[in-house]
N, C-alpha and C positions, 0 to 999 in steps of 0.2 A: 329347565324351563326356560323359553324364548320370553325376552323383557322387551322384544323390537316389537312386536305385535301392537292389537287396538288397545288391549288392555294396558300395557305399557304409559298408552297418551292419554287414558282417561282420569283426570281431575275433579274429583268431586266439587271443588268450589267454582266449576264451569256449569255444573247442573244445571241453573236457574234459567228456565224456560223465557220468563213472561217478567218484563220489566215497564212500569207503570209510574208517570207522573202525577199525582193527587194535587189537584189546585185545589184549595183550601179557603172559602169564606168564614170569617169567624163576627161573632160579637165582639164591639170594641172590648179592648182590653183583655183578651183569652188568649191572646198570640203566643206571648210567651209561655205560659203555662203549658199551650200546646205541645209547641216546639220541646218543652225539655222532658213531659210525656212520652211523646214518638221517638225520641233519641235514643232511648231504653230500648224499645219494640226492634225484635231481632228481624223480622222482613223488610224495615224500613233503615235505608242504607244513606240515605241523606234526610235532611229537613233544614229546610230555612225562612225564615220572616223575610218579605218582598214587600214591593210597593205596588202600586196599582190594585186593579180589581179584584185580586186575591191576596188574601193576608199571610198565607202560610203555603207552599210545594213541597210537598214530600215525595220521594222516591222510593218506592217499593220495589222488592224481587220476590219471586214466588215461582213455584214449580208448572205451573197453568191459573188458566185464567179465574179457573173456580175458585180457587185457592187467593187470588186480587179480591176477587167479591166477596169471599169469607173476611179478609181480612178488613176491608171495609165498610161492612158491616158489623161488625163484632169491636175492632178496636180502634175504628175513626170517628165512624156514624154515631157514635154510642158518647163520645166523650163532652164535655159542658163547653161551651160556647161554638162549637160548628154548625153551621146554618145550611153552606151547600157545600158539594164537592162536584168537581170535574175531575173523570180520570182520564189520564190519555195514556192509552197502551202504546209503548215504542215495538214497531215493526220490525227494527233489526236487530 
């Protein structure tokens, strides 16, 4: 078996196709709880409280844009204190 071909270069950790930054506006006093909740979500690779017009910025990784949309609808918009989100999809 030749392991020098394309299969040898396959790395399942690099199968992520879509990365998105989620800019989240919160009701006052809810950002810490949101960060604690999101940091344990599988698709969330980073989450931080920030200053400025947004309260929290999360980074999501998913196999495709439809899954990013599903994660947003089921795992972020439904959380207590979330007022509005802006999703910024990475181009590279």
